[in-house]
C-alpha positions, 0 to 999 in steps of 0.5 A: 488459519485463515487466509490473507492477501497482499495486493499492490501495484508498482511502477518501478518495483518498489511497492513490489518489494515492500508487497513481497515482504509484507507477504512473506511476514504475513504468510499471505498470498501476493497479487498485482492489483490487475490480477485480483482473484475472487476474495471470498476466502480471504479474512484479511486484504492488505492494499498498497500503491505507489505515491504521485504527487501526494495522492495514490497513483492512478493505478491505485486508485482505479483498483481500489475504486474497483474493489467489490464492496460485496466481496470485501464484506466482513473482511479487514483491510490494512494499507501500505504506500511507497513514496519519495517523501512519505514523512514531508509535505506534498512538493511545493506546499508547506508544512501546514499541508500536512504530510504525504503519508497521512494525505494519501492514507486519508484518501485511500481510506475514504475510497474504501470506506465510502464502500463500507469496507472496514479499514484497520488502524495499521499502516506502513509507509516506506520511502522508495526510489522515484524518477519524474519519467518512468524510464528517464534518468535521475532516479532519486532516493537510490537505494530505497527501500533499504534492506532495513526498511524491507525488514519493517515490511515484513515485520508489519506483515507479521503484526497483522496476523492477529487479524487472522484469528 
């Protein structure tokens, strides 16, 4: 079977949990975005980030922008995010603004497609706990992602195996 890899960046651990379950379901390698290996041996690359203010995290945008289009040539790419409210409009905006997951995926896809990278339709967004300040008190959405949501991540990984044939 061809190889797959899941690459993520995580601030509070939510995105790491999701990435770990996707990798388990896909039987893929798992790497932090700060340690991206040579991707020449991979057929499928799954990229994920956490969300800040309705946009991929700054570290997420940075690593997506640094992906080498030559290394990514001929590969399929799937995307995932963890966000405080992926199915809600960005904070302070009404429903006409759209919902966070659609906005973030569109931004991620634009970064990748501008490099000629093929992005597949499958996407996963899960709710995660967050706090306004990294180590501050008052996390919202405590307990997220739930075990049930993490199982969705594993199933998402399993569903991506079709790209490895």
